[in-house]
C-alpha positions in Angstrom: -0.2 -13.0 -25.3 3.0 -14.8 -24.6 4.7 -16.2 -21.6 8.1 -14.9 -20.3 10.2 -14.9 -17.1 11.3 -11.6 -15.6 15.2 -11.7 -15.3 16.1 -8.1 -14.3 15.3 -4.4 -14.5 16.4 -1.7 -17.0 17.3 1.8 -16.1 17.0 4.5 -18.8 18.5 8.0 -18.3 16.4 9.3 -21.3 12.9 8.2 -22.0 10.0 9.3 -24.3 7.3 11.5 -22.6 4.6 8.9 -22.6 6.9 6.4 -20.7 7.9 8.7 -17.7 7.3 6.7 -14.5 6.8 3.4 -16.3 9.0 0.6 -15.0 11.2 -1.3 -17.6 11.9 -4.9 -17.0 14.1 -7.4 -18.9 12.2 -10.6 -19.7 13.0 -13.9 -21.4 10.3 -15.3 -23.6 9.3 -18.9 -23.0 7.6 -21.6 -25.0 4.7 -23.8 -24.0 7.1 -26.0 -22.0 8.4 -23.0 -20.1 11.8 -23.3 -21.9 13.6 -20.2 -23.0 12.9 -19.1 -26.7 15.2 -16.6 -28.4 16.8 -13.5 -26.8 15.7 -11.3 -23.9 13.3 -8.4 -24.4 12.9 -5.1 -22.7 9.2 -4.7 -21.7 7.1 -2.1 -19.9 5.5 -3.3 -16.7 1.8 -2.7 -15.9 1.5 -5.4 -13.5 4.0 -4.7 -10.8 6.1 -7.7 -11.7 9.6 -8.4 -10.2 12.6 -10.6 -11.0 11.8 -14.2 -11.1 8.1 -13.8 -11.8 6.4 -15.7 -14.6 4.4 -13.2 -16.6 2.3 -12.8 -19.7 3.1 -10.0 -22.2 1.7 -8.5 -25.4 3.7 -7.1 -28.3 3.3 -4.6 -31.1 0.2 -2.5 -31.3 -1.4 -4.2 -28.2 1.7 -3.3 -26.2 1.3 0.4 -26.9 -2.4 0.2 -26.1 -1.7 -1.4 -22.7 -0.2 1.9 -21.6 -1.8 5.2 -20.9 -1.6 7.4 -23.0 -2.0 5.1 -25.9 0.5 4.8 -28.7 3.6 5.2 -26.7 6.8 3.9 -28.6 7.0 0.4 -27.1 7.4 -3.1 -28.5 6.4 -5.3 -25.5 4.4 -4.7 -22.3 3.8 -7.0 -19.4 0.1 -7.3 -18.7 -0.2 -9.9 -16.1 1.6 -12.2 -13.6 0.9 -15.9 -13.9 -0.2 -17.7 -10.7 -0.2 -21.3 -12.2 0.1 -23.0 -15.5 
């Protein structure tokens, strides 16, 4: 799991069948000092996060497994909102 800050929302006019109804958010990955690392990433939201929230997310196979049905075509999924670090 990795930390990120939600920076905005993404609107898609066409989406894969397994992703219908899933909210897409734009996140900025962070390092252990909460400083931005790399570019922004589009992630599916399973935690009802919003802009400004500190979240943790998973990538790759774990990102697909976090959604129902499994194995939807995603690279990143938000799985929780961080209360304190």
